[in-house]
C-alpha positions in Angstrom: -9.0 12.8 -11.4 -5.5 14.1 -12.1 -3.9 12.2 -9.2 -5.7 9.0 -10.3 -4.4 9.4 -13.9 -0.9 10.0 -12.7 -0.9 6.8 -10.6 -2.3 4.7 -13.5 0.2 6.2 -15.9 3.1 5.5 -13.5 1.9 1.9 -13.1 1.9 1.4 -16.9 5.4 3.0 -17.3 6.9 0.8 -14.5 5.4 -2.4 -16.1 5.9 -1.6 -19.8 9.1 0.6 -19.5 9.6 3.2 -22.2 11.3 0.9 -24.7 9.9 0.9 -28.3 9.3 -2.9 -28.1 6.3 -2.1 -25.8 4.8 0.9 -27.5 2.0 -1.2 -29.0 0.8 -2.4 -25.6 -2.9 -2.0 -25.0 -2.1 -0.6 -21.6 -1.1 2.8 -23.2 -4.4 2.8 -25.2 -6.4 2.1 -22.1 -5.1 5.3 -20.4 -6.6 7.4 -23.1 -10.1 6.8 -21.8 -9.5 9.0 -18.8 -7.6 11.7 -20.6 -8.9 15.3 -20.6 -7.6 18.9 -21.0 -7.0 19.3 -17.3 -4.5 16.5 -17.4 -2.8 17.9 -20.4 -2.6 21.3 -18.6 -1.2 19.6 -15.5 1.5 18.0 -17.6 2.4 21.3 -19.1 2.9 22.8 -15.7 5.7 20.3 -15.0 7.9 21.9 -17.6 9.7 24.3 -15.1 10.8 21.2 -13.2 12.2 19.7 -16.3 14.0 22.9 -17.3 15.6 23.0 -13.8 16.5 19.3 -13.6 18.2 19.3 -17.0 19.8 22.8 -16.7 23.3 21.3 -16.4 22.9 19.8 -19.9 21.7 23.0 -21.5 18.6 25.2 -22.0 15.4 23.1 -22.4 13.1 24.9 -24.8 9.6 23.9 -23.9 7.0 22.8 -26.4 3.4 24.2 -26.3 0.7 22.7 -24.1 -1.0 19.7 -25.8 -4.6 20.2 -26.8 -7.3 17.5 -26.8 -8.0 18.3 -30.5 -4.5 17.3 -31.3 -4.7 14.2 -29.2 -7.8 13.1 -31.0 -6.0 13.4 -34.4 -3.0 11.7 -33.0 -5.1 8.7 -31.8 -6.5 8.4 -35.4 -3.0 8.6 -36.9 -1.6 5.9 -34.6 -4.6 3.7 -35.1 -4.1 3.8 -38.9 -0.3 3.5 -38.7 1.4 1.1 -36.4 -0.8 1.1 -33.3 2.0 2.5 -31.1 -0.3 4.2 -28.6 2.7 5.2 -26.5 3.3 7.9 -29.1 0.0 9.7 -28.0 1.3 10.0 -24.4 5.0 10.4 -25.0 5.2 14.1 -25.4 2.8 15.6 -22.9 5.9 17.1 -21.3 8.3 17.9 -24.2 11.3 20.1 -24.8 14.3 20.7 -27.1 17.9 21.1 -26.4 19.9 22.7 -29.2 23.5 21.8 -29.8 26.1 21.1 -32.5 26.0 17.7 -34.1 29.3 16.7 -32.5 27.9 17.7 -29.0 25.0 15.2 -29.1 26.9 12.2 -27.5 28.0 14.3 -24.5 24.6 15.8 -24.1 23.0 12.3 -24.2 25.6 11.0 -21.6 24.8 13.9 -19.3 21.0 13.3 -19.5 21.5 9.6 -18.7 23.5 10.5 -15.6 20.9 13.0 -14.4 18.0 10.5 -15.0 19.9 7.8 -13.1 20.6 10.2 -10.2 16.9 10.9 -9.9 16.1 7.2 -10.0 14.2 7.5 -13.3 14.1 5.5 -16.4 14.9 6.4 -20.0 14.9 5.1 -23.6 17.1 6.5 -26.3 15.5 5.9 -29.6 17.5 3.5 -31.7 19.9 2.5 -28.9 21.3 -1.0 -28.9 24.6 -2.7 -28.1 26.1 -1.5 -31.4 24.6 2.0 -31.3 25.1 3.5 -27.8 23.9 6.9 -29.1 20.9 5.6 -30.9 20.0 6.5 -34.4 22.2 9.6 -34.6 25.4 7.6 -34.8 26.7 4.4 -36.3 30.3 3.1 -36.3 31.5 6.4 -34.7 30.0 8.4 -37.6 27.1 10.8 -37.3 24.0 9.7 -39.2 21.4 12.3 -38.1 21.1 15.8 -36.8 18.7 15.1 -33.9 18.0 12.4 -31.4 15.0 11.6 -29.2 15.0 10.5 -25.6 12.0 9.4 -23.6 12.3 9.8 -19.8 10.1 9.1 -16.7 10.8 10.8 -13.4 8.5 10.5 -10.4 9.0 14.2 -9.7 7.5 15.0 -13.1 4.6 12.4 -13.2 4.5 12.2 -17.0 6.7 10.8 -19.7 9.2 13.4 -20.9 10.2 13.7 -24.6 13.5 15.5 -25.2 14.8 16.3 -28.6 18.5 16.8 -28.7 20.2 18.2 -31.7 20.7 20.9 -34.3 18.4 24.0 -34.3 17.5 23.5 -37.9 15.6 20.3 -37.1 13.8 22.1 -34.3 12.9 25.0 -36.6 11.6 22.6 -39.3 9.5 20.6 -36.8 8.0 23.9 -35.5 7.0 24.8 -39.0 5.5 21.4 -39.4 3.3 22.0 -36.3 2.3 25.5 -37.5 1.3 24.2 -41.0 -0.6 21.3 -39.4 -2.6 23.8 -37.3 -3.1 26.2 -40.1 -2.1 25.2 -43.6 -2.6 28.8 -44.8 -0.2 30.3 -42.2 2.2 31.4 -44.9 5.2 29.4 -43.7 7.2 27.4 -46.2 7.3 23.6 -45.6 11.0 22.8 -45.4 10.4 19.2 -46.5 9.6 20.6 -50.0 11.7 19.0 -52.8 13.8 17.2 -50.2 15.3 20.4 -48.8 15.3 19.2 -45.1 17.1 16.0 -46.1 19.6 17.9 -48.1 20.5 20.2 -45.2 20.6 17.3 -42.8 23.0 15.5 -45.1 25.2 18.6 -45.1 25.2 19.0 -41.3 26.1 15.5 -40.4 28.7 15.3 -43.2 30.2 18.4 -41.9 30.3 16.9 -38.4 32.0 13.8 -39.9 34.6 16.2 -41.5 33.6 15.1 -45.0 33.8 17.3 -48.1 30.5 19.3 -48.2 31.5 21.9 -50.8 29.1 20.5 -53.5 26.2 20.5 -51.1 26.5 24.2 -50.3 25.5 25.3 -53.7 22.7 22.8 -53.9 21.3 24.1 -50.6 21.5 27.8 -51.7 19.7 27.0 -55.0 17.0 24.9 -53.3 16.4 27.5 -50.5 15.7 30.2 -53.1 13.7 27.7 -55.2 11.3 26.9 -52.4 11.1 30.4 -50.9 11.0 32.4 -54.1 12.8 35.7 -54.2 12.1 36.4 -50.5 13.8 34.4 -47.6 12.5 35.5 -44.2 14.8 36.9 -41.6 13.6 34.2 -39.2 14.9 31.5 -41.7 18.2 33.2 -42.3 18.9 33.7 -38.6 17.8 30.5 -36.9 21.3 29.4 -35.8 24.5 31.2 -34.7 26.4 28.1 -35.7 24.8 27.6 -39.1 23.3 31.1 -39.7 20.1 29.8 -41.2 21.9 27.5 -43.7 22.5 30.4 -46.0 24.5 33.3 -44.6 27.7 31.3 -43.7 27.7 28.7 -46.5 
């Protein structure tokens, strides 16, 4: 069953590529009929290969193994919003590479070289002739703090989703997942009152060497506002570079 699914998946990838223009293809949806937890477990077991292959770029922090319960919810989400069924399959093998904002272009270049060396294919989200580094840059200015790449290597058998960027984005998305699994887990949603967007604006403005002094005070005030009087050690220590937004502002 697993080998049959791998072969079908590879055939779809080769025919459709990973480009966003083909994410709505019915071919991705057709693959879901054969999907089960054994396949998701097999995909998760490929992560050590991914960590080894991309080690020259930096540490790949693996995501948790996908569960069929999440896949079912994701199918419903995609069905109701865009019909891009590739999104259901895109992150069976997924990891994050943390870096400074100004390091993202070099990290992306390194990943492209490795994928080419392995004879694989990739799609950098938002990439076109005017934006070689996708949605994280425009006109040589940083416009986001994270960037997604979708990769397929025969050695790994499944599409790989790599998130490259600042640790604050990774931390925020981890909280998103925890709150989705358990809304009563006690973590603070960092999208509250636009906090994530405020921090994001600070980070890419800093990378663009713009004046960020006014944003510092806004971030301090908002952090205490959404957390109350207590800000967790985990939050204040998420990044050596940024020291959890607070301690080095």
